[in-house]
N, CA, C and O atoms as a Maestro MAE file, in Angstrom:
{
 s_m_m2io_version
 :::
 2.0.0
}

f_m_ct {
 s_m_title
 :::
 protein
 m_atom[352] {
  # First column is atom index #
  i_m_mmod_type
  r_m_x_coord
  r_m_y_coord
  r_m_z_coord
  i_m_residue_number
  s_m_chain_name
  s_m_pdb_residue_name
  s_m_pdb_atom_name
  i_m_atomic_number
  :::
  1 25 8.556 22.862 -4.786 1 A "MET " " N  " 7
  2 3 9.694 22.016 -5.069 1 A "MET " " CA " 6
  3 2 9.288 20.962 -6.100 1 A "MET " " C  " 6
  4 15 8.269 20.287 -5.948 1 A "MET " " O  " 8
  5 25 10.080 20.837 -7.123 2 A "ASN " " N  " 7
  6 3 9.878 19.756 -8.082 2 A "ASN " " CA " 6
  7 2 10.514 18.498 -7.509 2 A "ASN " " C  " 6
  8 15 11.667 18.514 -7.078 2 A "ASN " " O  " 8
  9 25 9.750 17.406 -7.507 3 A "VAL " " N  " 7
  10 3 10.269 16.160 -6.953 3 A "VAL " " CA " 6
  11 2 10.358 15.107 -8.051 3 A "VAL " " C  " 6
  12 15 9.541 15.063 -8.971 3 A "VAL " " O  " 8
  13 25 11.367 14.271 -7.926 4 A "THR " " N  " 7
  14 3 11.525 13.157 -8.849 4 A "THR " " CA " 6
  15 2 10.566 12.043 -8.422 4 A "THR " " C  " 6
  16 15 10.061 12.066 -7.300 4 A "THR " " O  " 8
  17 25 10.313 11.081 -9.291 5 A "PRO " " N  " 7
  18 3 9.475 9.954 -8.890 5 A "PRO " " CA " 6
  19 2 10.039 9.223 -7.666 5 A "PRO " " C  " 6
  20 15 9.279 8.750 -6.820 5 A "PRO " " O  " 8
  21 25 11.349 9.132 -7.574 6 A "GLU " " N  " 7
  22 3 11.972 8.473 -6.421 6 A "GLU " " CA " 6
  23 2 11.727 9.261 -5.138 6 A "GLU " " C  " 6
  24 15 11.452 8.674 -4.091 6 A "GLU " " O  " 8
  25 25 11.824 10.593 -5.214 7 A "GLN " " N  " 7
  26 3 11.554 11.431 -4.046 7 A "GLN " " CA " 6
  27 2 10.086 11.336 -3.643 7 A "GLN " " C  " 6
  28 15 9.766 11.286 -2.455 7 A "GLN " " O  " 8
  29 25 9.197 11.310 -4.632 8 A "ARG " " N  " 7
  30 3 7.767 11.201 -4.350 8 A "ARG " " CA " 6
  31 2 7.469 9.901 -3.604 8 A "ARG " " C  " 6
  32 15 6.686 9.881 -2.654 8 A "ARG " " O  " 8
  33 25 8.104 8.821 -4.047 9 A "GLU " " N  " 7
  34 3 7.923 7.546 -3.354 9 A "GLU " " CA " 6
  35 2 8.416 7.645 -1.911 9 A "GLU " " C  " 6
  36 15 7.775 7.127 -0.997 9 A "GLU " " O  " 8
  37 25 9.554 8.311 -1.708 10 A "GLN " " N  " 7
  38 3 10.088 8.476 -0.359 10 A "GLN " " CA " 6
  39 2 9.134 9.304 0.497 10 A "GLN " " C  " 6
  40 15 8.922 8.990 1.668 10 A "GLN " " O  " 8
  41 25 8.565 10.350 -0.074 11 A "VAL " " N  " 7
  42 3 7.584 11.168 0.643 11 A "VAL " " CA " 6
  43 2 6.412 10.301 1.090 11 A "VAL " " C  " 6
  44 15 5.987 10.375 2.243 11 A "VAL " " O  " 8
  45 25 5.897 9.492 0.193 12 A "ARG " " N  " 7
  46 3 4.736 8.655 0.512 12 A "ARG " " CA " 6
  47 2 5.062 7.617 1.580 12 A "ARG " " C  " 6
  48 15 4.260 7.381 2.483 12 A "ARG " " O  " 8
  49 25 6.218 7.005 1.481 13 A "LEU " " N  " 7
  50 3 6.618 6.041 2.506 13 A "LEU " " CA " 6
  51 2 6.807 6.731 3.856 13 A "LEU " " C  " 6
  52 15 6.429 6.190 4.896 13 A "LEU " " O  " 8
  53 25 7.388 7.916 3.832 14 A "SER " " N  " 7
  54 3 7.573 8.666 5.073 14 A "SER " " CA " 6
  55 2 6.229 9.021 5.698 14 A "SER " " C  " 6
  56 15 6.058 8.891 6.910 14 A "SER " " O  " 8
  57 25 5.280 9.465 4.888 15 A "LEU " " N  " 7
  58 3 3.955 9.796 5.424 15 A "LEU " " CA " 6
  59 2 3.303 8.571 6.066 15 A "LEU " " C  " 6
  60 15 2.662 8.682 7.111 15 A "LEU " " O  " 8
  61 25 3.464 7.423 5.449 16 A "LEU " " N  " 7
  62 3 2.904 6.202 6.048 16 A "LEU " " CA " 6
  63 2 3.578 5.897 7.384 16 A "LEU " " C  " 6
  64 15 2.909 5.495 8.336 16 A "LEU " " O  " 8
  65 25 4.878 6.081 7.461 17 A "ARG " " N  " 7
  66 3 5.577 5.859 8.738 17 A "ARG " " CA " 6
  67 2 5.129 6.863 9.786 17 A "ARG " " C  " 6
  68 15 4.902 6.494 10.938 17 A "ARG " " O  " 8
  69 25 4.997 8.137 9.401 18 A "TYR " " N  " 7
  70 3 4.542 9.147 10.358 18 A "TYR " " CA " 6
  71 2 3.153 8.797 10.889 18 A "TYR " " C  " 6
  72 15 2.855 9.003 12.065 18 A "TYR " " O  " 8
  73 25 2.316 8.268 10.011 19 A "GLY " " N  " 7
  74 3 0.942 7.938 10.381 19 A "GLY " " CA " 6
  75 2 0.825 6.799 11.368 19 A "GLY " " C  " 6
  76 15 -0.244 6.585 11.940 19 A "GLY " " O  " 8
  77 25 1.897 6.066 11.580 20 A "LEU " " N  " 7
  78 3 1.868 5.023 12.601 20 A "LEU " " CA " 6
  79 2 1.711 5.636 13.986 20 A "LEU " " C  " 6
  80 15 1.250 4.977 14.918 20 A "LEU " " O  " 8
  81 25 2.099 6.906 14.113 21 A "GLY " " N  " 7
  82 3 1.965 7.611 15.382 21 A "GLY " " CA " 6
  83 2 1.087 8.840 15.281 21 A "GLY " " C  " 6
  84 15 1.049 9.632 16.223 21 A "GLY " " O  " 8
  85 25 0.383 9.033 14.186 22 A "PHE " " N  " 7
  86 3 -0.464 10.188 13.891 22 A "PHE " " CA " 6
  87 2 0.375 11.413 13.531 22 A "PHE " " C  " 6
  88 15 1.470 11.603 14.062 22 A "PHE " " O  " 8
  89 25 -0.142 12.236 12.632 23 A "PHE " " N  " 7
  90 3 0.533 13.479 12.270 23 A "PHE " " CA " 6
  91 2 -0.474 14.503 11.773 23 A "PHE " " C  " 6
  92 15 -1.566 14.159 11.321 23 A "PHE " " O  " 8
  93 25 -0.086 15.768 11.867 24 A "THR " " N  " 7
  94 3 -0.837 16.877 11.291 24 A "THR " " CA " 6
  95 2 -0.101 17.320 10.029 24 A "THR " " C  " 6
  96 15 1.030 16.902 9.780 24 A "THR " " O  " 8
  97 25 -0.741 18.157 9.251 25 A "LEU " " N  " 7
  98 3 -0.104 18.672 8.037 25 A "LEU " " CA " 6
  99 2 1.189 19.408 8.380 25 A "LEU " " C  " 6
  100 15 2.216 19.198 7.735 25 A "LEU " " O  " 8
  101 25 1.137 20.259 9.383 26 A "GLY " " N  " 7
  102 3 2.330 21.021 9.778 26 A "GLY " " CA " 6
  103 2 3.476 20.133 10.224 26 A "GLY " " C  " 6
  104 15 4.632 20.379 9.880 26 A "GLY " " O  " 8
  105 25 3.154 19.098 10.991 27 A "LEU " " N  " 7
  106 3 4.205 18.172 11.418 27 A "LEU " " CA " 6
  107 2 4.804 17.438 10.229 27 A "LEU " " C  " 6
  108 15 6.021 17.265 10.160 27 A "LEU " " O  " 8
  109 25 3.974 17.006 9.301 28 A "ALA " " N  " 7
  110 3 4.477 16.285 8.130 28 A "ALA " " CA " 6
  111 2 5.425 17.171 7.321 28 A "ALA " " C  " 6
  112 15 6.471 16.708 6.867 28 A "ALA " " O  " 8
  113 25 5.064 18.435 7.140 29 A "VAL " " N  " 7
  114 3 5.935 19.360 6.410 29 A "VAL " " CA " 6
  115 2 7.280 19.482 7.129 29 A "VAL " " C  " 6
  116 15 8.334 19.428 6.496 29 A "VAL " " O  " 8
  117 25 7.238 19.648 8.454 30 A "SER " " N  " 7
  118 3 8.477 19.772 9.235 30 A "SER " " CA " 6
  119 2 9.315 18.507 9.172 30 A "SER " " C  " 6
  120 15 10.528 18.572 8.971 30 A "SER " " O  " 8
  121 25 8.672 17.350 9.342 31 A "TYR " " N  " 7
  122 3 9.400 16.082 9.305 31 A "TYR " " CA " 6
  123 2 10.082 15.887 7.956 31 A "TYR " " C  " 6
  124 15 11.245 15.488 7.894 31 A "TYR " " O  " 8
  125 25 9.353 16.168 6.873 32 A "LEU " " N  " 7
  126 3 9.936 15.967 5.552 32 A "LEU " " CA " 6
  127 2 11.070 16.944 5.278 32 A "LEU " " C  " 6
  128 15 12.039 16.596 4.603 32 A "LEU " " O  " 8
  129 25 10.958 18.153 5.792 33 A "ARG " " N  " 7
  130 3 12.067 19.103 5.624 33 A "ARG " " CA " 6
  131 2 13.317 18.578 6.310 33 A "ARG " " C  " 6
  132 15 14.427 18.743 5.803 33 A "ARG " " O  " 8
  133 25 13.135 17.939 7.478 34 A "SER " " N  " 7
  134 3 14.294 17.386 8.182 34 A "SER " " CA " 6
  135 2 14.922 16.231 7.401 34 A "SER " " C  " 6
  136 15 16.083 15.887 7.623 34 A "SER " " O  " 8
  137 25 14.150 15.631 6.485 35 A "GLU " " N  " 7
  138 3 14.670 14.574 5.616 35 A "GLU " " CA " 6
  139 2 15.215 15.142 4.304 35 A "GLU " " C  " 6
  140 15 15.659 14.392 3.435 35 A "GLU " " O  " 8
  141 25 15.180 16.468 4.166 36 A "GLY " " N  " 7
  142 3 15.689 17.104 2.956 36 A "GLY " " CA " 6
  143 2 14.680 17.208 1.834 36 A "GLY " " C  " 6
  144 15 15.051 17.490 0.695 36 A "GLY " " O  " 8
  145 25 13.408 16.985 2.133 37 A "LEU " " N  " 7
  146 3 12.345 17.057 1.132 37 A "LEU " " CA " 6
  147 2 11.422 18.226 1.483 37 A "LEU " " C  " 6
  148 15 10.524 18.087 2.314 37 A "LEU " " O  " 8
  149 25 11.647 19.368 0.850 38 A "GLY " " N  " 7
  150 3 10.934 20.582 1.197 38 A "GLY " " CA " 6
  151 2 9.657 20.803 0.422 38 A "GLY " " C  " 6
  152 15 9.556 21.786 -0.313 38 A "GLY " " O  " 8
  153 25 8.682 19.929 0.557 39 A "LEU " " N  " 7
  154 3 7.395 20.130 -0.105 39 A "LEU " " CA " 6
  155 2 6.617 21.235 0.597 39 A "LEU " " C  " 6
  156 15 6.710 21.399 1.813 39 A "LEU " " O  " 8
  157 25 5.849 21.989 -0.185 40 A "ASP " " N  " 7
  158 3 4.991 22.995 0.440 40 A "ASP " " CA " 6
  159 2 3.676 22.338 0.857 40 A "ASP " " C  " 6
  160 15 3.444 21.164 0.569 40 A "ASP " " O  " 8
  161 25 2.823 23.096 1.531 41 A "ARG " " N  " 7
  162 3 1.577 22.539 2.071 41 A "ARG " " CA " 6
  163 2 0.646 22.008 0.975 41 A "ARG " " C  " 6
  164 15 -0.010 20.985 1.168 41 A "ARG " " O  " 8
  165 25 0.584 22.690 -0.161 42 A "ASP " " N  " 7
  166 3 -0.281 22.209 -1.250 42 A "ASP " " CA " 6
  167 2 0.213 20.884 -1.807 42 A "ASP " " C  " 6
  168 15 -0.579 19.976 -2.057 42 A "ASP " " O  " 8
  169 25 1.521 20.774 -2.002 43 A "GLN " " N  " 7
  170 3 2.085 19.508 -2.476 43 A "GLN " " CA " 6
  171 2 1.837 18.401 -1.446 43 A "GLN " " C  " 6
  172 15 1.519 17.267 -1.802 43 A "GLN " " O  " 8
  173 25 1.985 18.745 -0.179 44 A "MET " " N  " 7
  174 3 1.776 17.771 0.882 44 A "MET " " CA " 6
  175 2 0.319 17.299 0.903 44 A "MET " " C  " 6
  176 15 0.050 16.109 1.061 44 A "MET " " O  " 8
  177 25 -0.612 18.232 0.744 45 A "ARG " " N  " 7
  178 3 -2.037 17.859 0.703 45 A "ARG " " CA " 6
  179 2 -2.316 16.891 -0.448 45 A "ARG " " C  " 6
  180 15 -3.112 15.962 -0.306 45 A "ARG " " O  " 8
  181 25 -1.660 17.112 -1.579 46 A "MET " " N  " 7
  182 3 -1.844 16.218 -2.726 46 A "MET " " CA " 6
  183 2 -1.340 14.813 -2.415 46 A "MET " " C  " 6
  184 15 -1.995 13.828 -2.758 46 A "MET " " O  " 8
  185 25 -0.195 14.715 -1.776 47 A "GLU " " N  " 7
  186 3 0.361 13.397 -1.448 47 A "GLU " " CA " 6
  187 2 -0.473 12.697 -0.376 47 A "GLU " " C  " 6
  188 15 -0.684 11.487 -0.443 47 A "GLU " " O  " 8
  189 25 -0.942 13.451 0.604 48 A "ILE " " N  " 7
  190 3 -1.814 12.868 1.627 48 A "ILE " " CA " 6
  191 2 -3.119 12.407 0.988 48 A "ILE " " C  " 6
  192 15 -3.618 11.324 1.295 48 A "ILE " " O  " 8
  193 25 -3.670 13.229 0.099 49 A "GLY " " N  " 7
  194 3 -4.897 12.859 -0.613 49 A "GLY " " CA " 6
  195 2 -4.724 11.590 -1.428 49 A "GLY " " C  " 6
  196 15 -5.622 10.749 -1.477 49 A "GLY " " O  " 8
  197 25 -3.576 11.453 -2.063 50 A "TYR " " N  " 7
  198 3 -3.279 10.241 -2.836 50 A "TYR " " CA " 6
  199 2 -3.312 9.022 -1.917 50 A "TYR " " C  " 6
  200 15 -3.933 8.010 -2.242 50 A "TYR " " O  " 8
  201 25 -2.647 9.122 -0.780 51 A "LEU " " N  " 7
  202 3 -2.599 7.990 0.146 51 A "LEU " " CA " 6
  203 2 -3.971 7.714 0.776 51 A "LEU " " C  " 6
  204 15 -4.292 6.566 1.085 51 A "LEU " " O  " 8
  205 25 -4.770 8.756 0.964 52 A "GLU " " N  " 7
  206 3 -6.152 8.546 1.430 52 A "GLU " " CA " 6
  207 2 -6.951 7.794 0.366 52 A "GLU " " C  " 6
  208 15 -7.668 6.843 0.676 52 A "GLU " " O  " 8
  209 25 -6.822 8.225 -0.886 53 A "ASP " " N  " 7
  210 3 -7.540 7.564 -1.980 53 A "ASP " " CA " 6
  211 2 -7.158 6.095 -2.098 53 A "ASP " " C  " 6
  212 15 -7.996 5.261 -2.440 53 A "ASP " " O  " 8
  213 25 -5.895 5.772 -1.815 54 A "LYS " " N  " 7
  214 3 -5.431 4.387 -1.862 54 A "LYS " " CA " 6
  215 2 -5.894 3.588 -0.638 54 A "LYS " " C  " 6
  216 15 -5.773 2.363 -0.607 54 A "LYS " " O  " 8
  217 25 -6.427 4.295 0.374 55 A "GLY " " N  " 7
  218 3 -6.862 3.620 1.600 55 A "GLY " " CA " 6
  219 2 -5.722 3.368 2.577 55 A "GLY " " C  " 6
  220 15 -5.857 2.547 3.484 55 A "GLY " " O  " 8
  221 25 -4.584 4.074 2.402 56 A "PHE " " N  " 7
  222 3 -3.417 3.868 3.257 56 A "PHE " " CA " 6
  223 2 -3.359 4.845 4.423 56 A "PHE " " C  " 6
  224 15 -2.712 4.561 5.431 56 A "PHE " " O  " 8
  225 25 -4.029 5.997 4.302 57 A "LEU " " N  " 7
  226 3 -4.134 6.977 5.387 57 A "LEU " " CA " 6
  227 2 -5.598 7.309 5.603 57 A "LEU " " C  " 6
  228 15 -6.411 7.214 4.684 57 A "LEU " " O  " 8
  229 25 -5.929 7.704 6.836 58 A "LYS " " N  " 7
  230 3 -7.289 8.160 7.125 58 A "LYS " " CA " 6
  231 2 -7.230 9.327 8.099 58 A "LYS " " C  " 6
  232 15 -6.309 9.434 8.909 58 A "LYS " " O  " 8
  233 25 -8.229 10.198 8.008 59 A "VAL " " N  " 7
  234 3 -8.361 11.312 8.937 59 A "VAL " " CA " 6
  235 2 -8.991 10.775 10.212 59 A "VAL " " C  " 6
  236 15 -9.982 10.046 10.169 59 A "VAL " " O  " 8
  237 25 -8.413 11.136 11.330 60 A "MET " " N  " 7
  238 3 -8.940 10.720 12.628 60 A "MET " " CA " 6
  239 2 -9.980 11.732 13.104 60 A "MET " " C  " 6
  240 15 -9.845 12.932 12.867 60 A "MET " " O  " 8
  241 25 -10.998 11.246 13.765 61 A "GLN " " N  " 7
  242 3 -12.017 12.118 14.348 61 A "GLN " " CA " 6
  243 2 -11.464 12.739 15.620 61 A "GLN " " C  " 6
  244 15 -10.907 12.046 16.471 61 A "GLN " " O  " 8
  245 25 -11.624 14.067 15.742 62 A "LYS " " N  " 7
  246 3 -11.132 14.788 16.913 62 A "LYS " " CA " 6
  247 2 -12.274 15.578 17.532 62 A "LYS " " C  " 6
  248 15 -13.077 16.179 16.819 62 A "LYS " " O  " 8
  249 25 -12.346 15.578 18.839 63 A "GLU " " N  " 7
  250 3 -13.343 16.369 19.559 63 A "GLU " " CA " 6
  251 2 -12.897 17.825 19.704 63 A "GLU " " C  " 6
  252 15 -13.712 18.743 19.619 63 A "GLU " " O  " 8
  253 25 -11.615 18.023 19.920 64 A "ILE " " N  " 7
  254 3 -11.067 19.365 20.126 64 A "ILE " " CA " 6
  255 2 -10.304 19.774 18.869 64 A "ILE " " C  " 6
  256 15 -9.480 19.015 18.359 64 A "ILE " " O  " 8
  257 25 -10.583 20.961 18.384 65 A "SER " " N  " 7
  258 3 -9.928 21.527 17.202 65 A "SER " " CA " 6
  259 2 -9.965 20.599 15.994 65 A "SER " " C  " 6
  260 15 -8.917 20.258 15.445 65 A "SER " " O  " 8
  261 25 -11.168 20.186 15.570 66 A "PRO " " N  " 7
  262 3 -11.257 19.285 14.410 66 A "PRO " " CA " 6
  263 2 -10.743 19.918 13.122 66 A "PRO " " C  " 6
  264 15 -10.479 19.209 12.150 66 A "PRO " " O  " 8
  265 25 -10.598 21.240 13.101 67 A "GLU " " N  " 7
  266 3 -10.071 21.898 11.900 67 A "GLU " " CA " 6
  267 2 -8.592 21.568 11.685 67 A "GLU " " C  " 6
  268 15 -8.085 21.700 10.571 67 A "GLU " " O  " 8
  269 25 -7.902 21.143 12.737 68 A "ASN " " N  " 7
  270 3 -6.513 20.701 12.640 68 A "ASN " " CA " 6
  271 2 -6.528 19.191 12.420 68 A "ASN " " C  " 6
  272 15 -6.462 18.410 13.369 68 A "ASN " " O  " 8
  273 25 -6.615 18.803 11.167 69 A "LYS " " N  " 7
  274 3 -6.757 17.387 10.842 69 A "LYS " " CA " 6
  275 2 -5.565 16.572 11.341 69 A "LYS " " C  " 6
  276 15 -4.425 17.035 11.371 69 A "LYS " " O  " 8
  277 25 -5.877 15.356 11.724 70 A "LEU " " N  " 7
  278 3 -4.890 14.412 12.218 70 A "LEU " " CA " 6
  279 2 -5.030 13.144 11.397 70 A "LEU " " C  " 6
  280 15 -6.123 12.588 11.296 70 A "LEU " " O  " 8
  281 25 -3.929 12.678 10.804 71 A "TRP " " N  " 7
  282 3 -3.969 11.490 9.953 71 A "TRP " " CA " 6
  283 2 -3.297 10.318 10.642 71 A "TRP " " C  " 6
  284 15 -2.391 10.485 11.458 71 A "TRP " " O  " 8
  285 25 -3.763 9.126 10.292 72 A "ALA " " N  " 7
  286 3 -3.176 7.886 10.794 72 A "ALA " " CA " 6
  287 2 -3.078 6.890 9.646 72 A "ALA " " C  " 6
  288 15 -3.855 6.943 8.693 72 A "ALA " " O  " 8
  289 25 -2.122 5.991 9.751 73 A "THR " " N  " 7
  290 3 -1.959 4.929 8.769 73 A "THR " " CA " 6
  291 2 -2.994 3.845 9.044 73 A "THR " " C  " 6
  292 15 -3.201 3.449 10.191 73 A "THR " " O  " 8
  293 25 -3.634 3.376 7.997 74 A "THR " " N  " 7
  294 3 -4.646 2.320 8.113 74 A "THR " " CA " 6
  295 2 -3.967 0.953 8.149 74 A "THR " " C  " 6
  296 15 -2.752 0.841 7.981 74 A "THR " " O  " 8
  297 25 -4.771 -0.078 8.370 75 A "ALA " " N  " 7
  298 3 -4.245 -1.443 8.332 75 A "ALA " " CA " 6
  299 2 -3.644 -1.746 6.958 75 A "ALA " " C  " 6
  300 15 -2.608 -2.405 6.868 75 A "ALA " " O  " 8
  301 25 -4.279 -1.275 5.903 76 A "SER " " N  " 7
  302 3 -3.740 -1.482 4.552 76 A "SER " " CA " 6
  303 2 -2.382 -0.810 4.398 76 A "SER " " C  " 6
  304 15 -1.476 -1.368 3.780 76 A "SER " " O  " 8
  305 25 -2.242 0.379 4.954 77 A "GLY " " N  " 7
  306 3 -0.965 1.086 4.899 77 A "GLY " " CA " 6
  307 2 0.117 0.372 5.692 77 A "GLY " " C  " 6
  308 15 1.264 0.290 5.251 77 A "GLY " " O  " 8
  309 25 -0.247 -0.146 6.867 78 A "ARG " " N  " 7
  310 3 0.721 -0.907 7.668 78 A "ARG " " CA " 6
  311 2 1.149 -2.177 6.936 78 A "ARG " " C  " 6
  312 15 2.322 -2.548 6.951 78 A "ARG " " O  " 8
  313 25 0.180 -2.842 6.294 79 A "ASP " " N  " 7
  314 3 0.511 -4.040 5.522 79 A "ASP " " CA " 6
  315 2 1.456 -3.695 4.374 79 A "ASP " " C  " 6
  316 15 2.407 -4.428 4.104 79 A "ASP " " O  " 8
  317 25 1.191 -2.577 3.699 80 A "TYR " " N  " 7
  318 3 2.049 -2.151 2.595 80 A "TYR " " CA " 6
  319 2 3.486 -1.973 3.080 80 A "TYR " " C  " 6
  320 15 4.425 -2.445 2.439 80 A "TYR " " O  " 8
  321 25 3.654 -1.290 4.218 81 A "LEU " " N  " 7
  322 3 4.985 -1.106 4.771 81 A "LEU " " CA " 6
  323 2 5.630 -2.437 5.131 81 A "LEU " " C  " 6
  324 15 6.803 -2.663 4.832 81 A "LEU " " O  " 8
  325 25 4.876 -3.305 5.764 82 A "ALA " " N  " 7
  326 3 5.407 -4.602 6.201 82 A "ALA " " CA " 6
  327 2 5.835 -5.459 5.011 82 A "ALA " " C  " 6
  328 15 6.878 -6.110 5.052 82 A "ALA " " O  " 8
  329 25 5.034 -5.455 3.964 83 A "GLU " " N  " 7
  330 3 5.364 -6.251 2.786 83 A "GLU " " CA " 6
  331 2 6.648 -5.797 2.108 83 A "GLU " " C  " 6
  332 15 7.312 -6.585 1.434 83 A "GLU " " O  " 8
  333 25 6.989 -4.557 2.283 84 A "ARG " " N  " 7
  334 3 8.183 -4.009 1.649 84 A "ARG " " CA " 6
  335 2 9.358 -3.933 2.611 84 A "ARG " " C  " 6
  336 15 10.428 -3.446 2.247 84 A "ARG " " O  " 8
  337 25 9.169 -4.408 3.825 85 A "GLY " " N  " 7
  338 3 10.242 -4.411 4.799 85 A "GLY " " CA " 6
  339 2 10.651 -3.031 5.254 85 A "GLY " " C  " 6
  340 15 11.785 -2.833 5.689 85 A "GLY " " O  " 8
  341 25 9.728 -2.053 5.160 86 A "VAL " " N  " 7
  342 3 10.021 -0.691 5.601 86 A "VAL " " CA " 6
  343 2 9.854 -0.647 7.110 86 A "VAL " " C  " 6
  344 15 8.814 -1.025 7.648 86 A "VAL " " O  " 8
  345 25 10.890 -0.183 7.775 87 A "GLU " " N  " 7
  346 3 10.838 -0.119 9.238 87 A "GLU " " CA " 6
  347 2 9.892 0.965 9.677 87 A "GLU " " C  " 6
  348 15 9.818 2.038 9.079 87 A "GLU " " O  " 8
  349 25 9.170 0.664 10.735 88 A "SER " " N  " 7
  350 3 8.220 1.653 11.254 88 A "SER " " CA " 6
  351 2 8.715 2.279 12.520 88 A "SER " " C  " 6
  352 15 8.039 3.134 13.093 88 A "SER " " O  " 8
  :::
 }
 m_bond[351] {
  # First column is bond index #
  i_m_from
  i_m_to
  i_m_order
  :::
  1 1 2 1
  2 2 3 1
  3 3 4 2
  4 3 5 1
  5 5 6 1
  6 6 7 1
  7 7 8 2
  8 7 9 1
  9 9 10 1
  10 10 11 1
  11 11 12 2
  12 11 13 1
  13 13 14 1
  14 14 15 1
  15 15 16 2
  16 15 17 1
  17 17 18 1
  18 18 19 1
  19 19 20 2
  20 19 21 1
  21 21 22 1
  22 22 23 1
  23 23 24 2
  24 23 25 1
  25 25 26 1
  26 26 27 1
  27 27 28 2
  28 27 29 1
  29 29 30 1
  30 30 31 1
  31 31 32 2
  32 31 33 1
  33 33 34 1
  34 34 35 1
  35 35 36 2
  36 35 37 1
  37 37 38 1
  38 38 39 1
  39 39 40 2
  40 39 41 1
  41 41 42 1
  42 42 43 1
  43 43 44 2
  44 43 45 1
  45 45 46 1
  46 46 47 1
  47 47 48 2
  48 47 49 1
  49 49 50 1
  50 50 51 1
  51 51 52 2
  52 51 53 1
  53 53 54 1
  54 54 55 1
  55 55 56 2
  56 55 57 1
  57 57 58 1
  58 58 59 1
  59 59 60 2
  60 59 61 1
  61 61 62 1
  62 62 63 1
  63 63 64 2
  64 63 65 1
  65 65 66 1
  66 66 67 1
  67 67 68 2
  68 67 69 1
  69 69 70 1
  70 70 71 1
  71 71 72 2
  72 71 73 1
  73 73 74 1
  74 74 75 1
  75 75 76 2
  76 75 77 1
  77 77 78 1
  78 78 79 1
  79 79 80 2
  80 79 81 1
  81 81 82 1
  82 82 83 1
  83 83 84 2
  84 83 85 1
  85 85 86 1
  86 86 87 1
  87 87 88 2
  88 87 89 1
  89 89 90 1
  90 90 91 1
  91 91 92 2
  92 91 93 1
  93 93 94 1
  94 94 95 1
  95 95 96 2
  96 95 97 1
  97 97 98 1
  98 98 99 1
  99 99 100 2
  100 99 101 1
  101 101 102 1
  102 102 103 1
  103 103 104 2
  104 103 105 1
  105 105 106 1
  106 106 107 1
  107 107 108 2
  108 107 109 1
  109 109 110 1
  110 110 111 1
  111 111 112 2
  112 111 113 1
  113 113 114 1
  114 114 115 1
  115 115 116 2
  116 115 117 1
  117 117 118 1
  118 118 119 1
  119 119 120 2
  120 119 121 1
  121 121 122 1
  122 122 123 1
  123 123 124 2
  124 123 125 1
  125 125 126 1
  126 126 127 1
  127 127 128 2
  128 127 129 1
  129 129 130 1
  130 130 131 1
  131 131 132 2
  132 131 133 1
  133 133 134 1
  134 134 135 1
  135 135 136 2
  136 135 137 1
  137 137 138 1
  138 138 139 1
  139 139 140 2
  140 139 141 1
  141 141 142 1
  142 142 143 1
  143 143 144 2
  144 143 145 1
  145 145 146 1
  146 146 147 1
  147 147 148 2
  148 147 149 1
  149 149 150 1
  150 150 151 1
  151 151 152 2
  152 151 153 1
  153 153 154 1
  154 154 155 1
  155 155 156 2
  156 155 157 1
  157 157 158 1
  158 158 159 1
  159 159 160 2
  160 159 161 1
  161 161 162 1
  162 162 163 1
  163 163 164 2
  164 163 165 1
  165 165 166 1
  166 166 167 1
  167 167 168 2
  168 167 169 1
  169 169 170 1
  170 170 171 1
  171 171 172 2
  172 171 173 1
  173 173 174 1
  174 174 175 1
  175 175 176 2
  176 175 177 1
  177 177 178 1
  178 178 179 1
  179 179 180 2
  180 179 181 1
  181 181 182 1
  182 182 183 1
  183 183 184 2
  184 183 185 1
  185 185 186 1
  186 186 187 1
  187 187 188 2
  188 187 189 1
  189 189 190 1
  190 190 191 1
  191 191 192 2
  192 191 193 1
  193 193 194 1
  194 194 195 1
  195 195 196 2
  196 195 197 1
  197 197 198 1
  198 198 199 1
  199 199 200 2
  200 199 201 1
  201 201 202 1
  202 202 203 1
  203 203 204 2
  204 203 205 1
  205 205 206 1
  206 206 207 1
  207 207 208 2
  208 207 209 1
  209 209 210 1
  210 210 211 1
  211 211 212 2
  212 211 213 1
  213 213 214 1
  214 214 215 1
  215 215 216 2
  216 215 217 1
  217 217 218 1
  218 218 219 1
  219 219 220 2
  220 219 221 1
  221 221 222 1
  222 222 223 1
  223 223 224 2
  224 223 225 1
  225 225 226 1
  226 226 227 1
  227 227 228 2
  228 227 229 1
  229 229 230 1
  230 230 231 1
  231 231 232 2
  232 231 233 1
  233 233 234 1
  234 234 235 1
  235 235 236 2
  236 235 237 1
  237 237 238 1
  238 238 239 1
  239 239 240 2
  240 239 241 1
  241 241 242 1
  242 242 243 1
  243 243 244 2
  244 243 245 1
  245 245 246 1
  246 246 247 1
  247 247 248 2
  248 247 249 1
  249 249 250 1
  250 250 251 1
  251 251 252 2
  252 251 253 1
  253 253 254 1
  254 254 255 1
  255 255 256 2
  256 255 257 1
  257 257 258 1
  258 258 259 1
  259 259 260 2
  260 259 261 1
  261 261 262 1
  262 262 263 1
  263 263 264 2
  264 263 265 1
  265 265 266 1
  266 266 267 1
  267 267 268 2
  268 267 269 1
  269 269 270 1
  270 270 271 1
  271 271 272 2
  272 271 273 1
  273 273 274 1
  274 274 275 1
  275 275 276 2
  276 275 277 1
  277 277 278 1
  278 278 279 1
  279 279 280 2
  280 279 281 1
  281 281 282 1
  282 282 283 1
  283 283 284 2
  284 283 285 1
  285 285 286 1
  286 286 287 1
  287 287 288 2
  288 287 289 1
  289 289 290 1
  290 290 291 1
  291 291 292 2
  292 291 293 1
  293 293 294 1
  294 294 295 1
  295 295 296 2
  296 295 297 1
  297 297 298 1
  298 298 299 1
  299 299 300 2
  300 299 301 1
  301 301 302 1
  302 302 303 1
  303 303 304 2
  304 303 305 1
  305 305 306 1
  306 306 307 1
  307 307 308 2
  308 307 309 1
  309 309 310 1
  310 310 311 1
  311 311 312 2
  312 311 313 1
  313 313 314 1
  314 314 315 1
  315 315 316 2
  316 315 317 1
  317 317 318 1
  318 318 319 1
  319 319 320 2
  320 319 321 1
  321 321 322 1
  322 322 323 1
  323 323 324 2
  324 323 325 1
  325 325 326 1
  326 326 327 1
  327 327 328 2
  328 327 329 1
  329 329 330 1
  330 330 331 1
  331 331 332 2
  332 331 333 1
  333 333 334 1
  334 334 335 1
  335 335 336 2
  336 335 337 1
  337 337 338 1
  338 338 339 1
  339 339 340 2
  340 339 341 1
  341 341 342 1
  342 342 343 1
  343 343 344 2
  344 343 345 1
  345 345 346 1
  346 346 347 1
  347 347 348 2
  348 347 349 1
  349 349 350 1
  350 350 351 1
  351 351 352 2
  :::
 }
}
């Protein structure tokens, strides 16, 4: 799916909100589809990677099934949302 800059921003904000409660790649794809944003897994990995590079998301350590990565929003990501008045 080709996304506009506005849609990309919405995707990133949504990922930060999802990370307040933890998410997997599959859940993020499903959640975004329910919002009308049908990114594929590769596009989603790129957006998650961007937010990781910014320090807004982090991979959580898991004892069981570590191959199924779980992401969470960092303190910096929560601050970013709060500063912009984005509801969590």
